[in-house]
PLY file of the C-alpha trace (Angstrom):
ply
format ascii 1.0
element vertex 85
property float x
property float y
property float z
element edge 84
property int vertex1
property int vertex2
end_header
0.00 0.00 0.00
1.38 3.39 -0.96
0.80 6.78 0.65
-1.92 7.70 -1.85
-3.95 4.63 -0.83
-3.41 5.53 2.82
-4.74 9.03 2.22
-7.76 7.56 0.40
-8.50 5.20 3.28
-8.21 8.00 5.86
-10.52 10.22 3.79
-13.04 7.40 3.41
-13.14 6.45 7.07
-13.34 10.01 8.39
-15.99 11.04 5.86
-18.35 8.24 6.78
-17.52 8.29 10.51
-18.87 11.84 10.64
-22.40 10.47 10.28
-22.16 7.97 13.14
-22.65 10.41 16.05
-25.80 11.79 14.43
-27.21 8.33 13.74
-26.51 7.33 17.35
-28.07 10.51 18.75
-31.21 10.06 16.66
-31.60 6.45 17.81
-31.04 7.34 21.44
-33.29 10.41 21.63
-35.81 9.36 18.95
-35.74 13.02 17.91
-34.82 14.34 14.47
-36.21 17.83 14.95
-32.86 19.50 14.24
-31.93 17.23 11.34
-32.25 18.97 7.98
-33.98 16.83 5.38
-32.90 19.22 2.63
-29.26 18.83 3.64
-29.59 15.04 3.59
-31.28 15.13 0.18
-28.51 17.38 -1.14
-25.84 15.08 0.30
-27.52 12.06 -1.30
-27.56 13.70 -4.73
-23.95 14.77 -4.25
-22.96 11.21 -3.28
-24.68 9.83 -6.39
-22.75 12.26 -8.57
-19.45 11.38 -6.86
-20.24 7.68 -7.25
-20.70 8.19 -10.98
-17.45 10.14 -11.13
-15.60 7.48 -9.13
-16.90 4.75 -11.41
-16.12 6.62 -14.61
-12.59 7.51 -13.49
-11.83 4.14 -11.87
-11.32 5.77 -8.47
-12.20 3.06 -5.94
-11.82 5.28 -2.87
-14.11 7.95 -4.30
-16.64 5.30 -5.23
-16.50 3.36 -1.94
-16.61 6.46 0.22
-19.69 7.78 -1.52
-21.47 4.43 -1.49
-21.00 4.37 2.28
-21.95 8.06 2.55
-25.11 7.47 0.53
-26.04 4.54 2.77
-25.54 6.67 5.89
-27.49 9.55 4.38
-30.37 7.26 3.38
-30.37 5.77 6.87
-30.61 9.27 8.37
-33.41 10.16 5.95
-35.20 7.00 7.03
-34.78 7.96 10.68
-36.14 11.41 9.91
-39.23 10.02 8.22
-39.77 7.37 10.90
-39.22 9.51 14.00
-41.16 12.53 12.69
-44.45 10.65 12.59
0 1
1 2
2 3
3 4
4 5
5 6
6 7
7 8
8 9
9 10
10 11
11 12
12 13
13 14
14 15
15 16
16 17
17 18
18 19
19 20
20 21
21 22
22 23
23 24
24 25
25 26
26 27
27 28
28 29
29 30
30 31
31 32
32 33
33 34
34 35
35 36
36 37
37 38
38 39
39 40
40 41
41 42
42 43
43 44
44 45
45 46
46 47
47 48
48 49
49 50
50 51
51 52
52 53
53 54
54 55
55 56
56 57
57 58
58 59
59 60
60 61
61 62
62 63
63 64
64 65
65 66
66 67
67 68
68 69
69 70
70 71
71 72
72 73
73 74
74 75
75 76
76 77
77 78
78 79
79 80
80 81
81 82
82 83
83 84
């Protein structure tokens, strides 16, 4: 593994790990009042675009990071819809 791969792995892990505290907080409090649905929708669209870019440019770290980011974003959107009712 070279230093470029190491940077890609660090970027991937830290990008996706940023969602974990919010997911945990939502589960614990069952409150999503302060969670912006528009921000999550925007992030999902952005992740889809980055996934396309990563696939077209054969960039596995870009692709993998955004697949995981899209999953986390969709999970948060699901929490928002579920806990708001």
